[in-house]
C-alpha positions as CSV (number, residue, x, y, z in Angstrom):
1,M,0.8,9.5,-0.9
2,R,-1.3,12.0,0.2
3,P,-2.7,13.1,3.6
4,G,-6.0,10.3,4.6
5,E,-5.4,8.7,1.9
6,T,-5.5,5.3,2.8
7,L,-4.2,1.5,2.1
8,G,-7.8,0.4,0.9
9,G,-7.4,3.3,-1.2
10,L,-4.3,3.2,-3.3
11,A,-5.4,-0.5,-3.8
12,R,-8.6,0.0,-4.5
13,R,-6.4,2.8,-6.8
14,Y,-3.9,0.9,-8.8
15,K,-5.5,-2.6,-9.0
16,V,-4.0,-4.7,-6.2
17,S,-4.5,-5.8,-3.2
18,E,-4.2,-4.2,0.8
19,N,-2.0,-8.0,1.7
20,D,0.0,-7.5,-1.7
21,I,1.0,-3.8,-0.4
22,V,2.0,-4.9,3.2
23,R,3.7,-7.4,1.7
24,W,5.7,-5.6,-1.1
25,N,6.3,-3.0,1.7
26,S,7.6,-5.5,4.7
27,M,5.3,-4.0,6.7
28,G,4.2,-7.2,8.8
29,T,0.7,-6.4,10.6
30,R,2.1,-2.1,10.3
31,R,-0.5,-1.1,7.5
32,L,0.6,2.5,9.7
33,L,2.4,5.0,7.7
34,L,5.1,7.3,8.4
35,K,5.5,11.1,7.0
36,G,7.8,10.3,4.1
37,E,7.8,7.0,4.2
38,S,7.5,5.8,0.7
39,L,5.4,2.8,-0.8
40,V,6.5,0.7,-3.7
41,I,3.6,-0.5,-5.7
42,Y,3.4,-3.0,-8.4
43,P,-0.3,-2.7,-10.2
44,G,-1.8,-4.7,-11.8
45,Q,0.6,-7.2,-9.8
46,N,-2.1,-8.9,-7.6
47,S,-1.8,-12.1,-6.6
């Protein structure tokens, strides 16, 4: 991720939902990413 990127922007780029990203990364209700944190995204694997 780059500064200023959002979960919504990443979801659109990889054609998944924000909820998928949250679920794949066990984020629960937390939507804020910490510096240096990595995300798992399975492109095109929306549910």
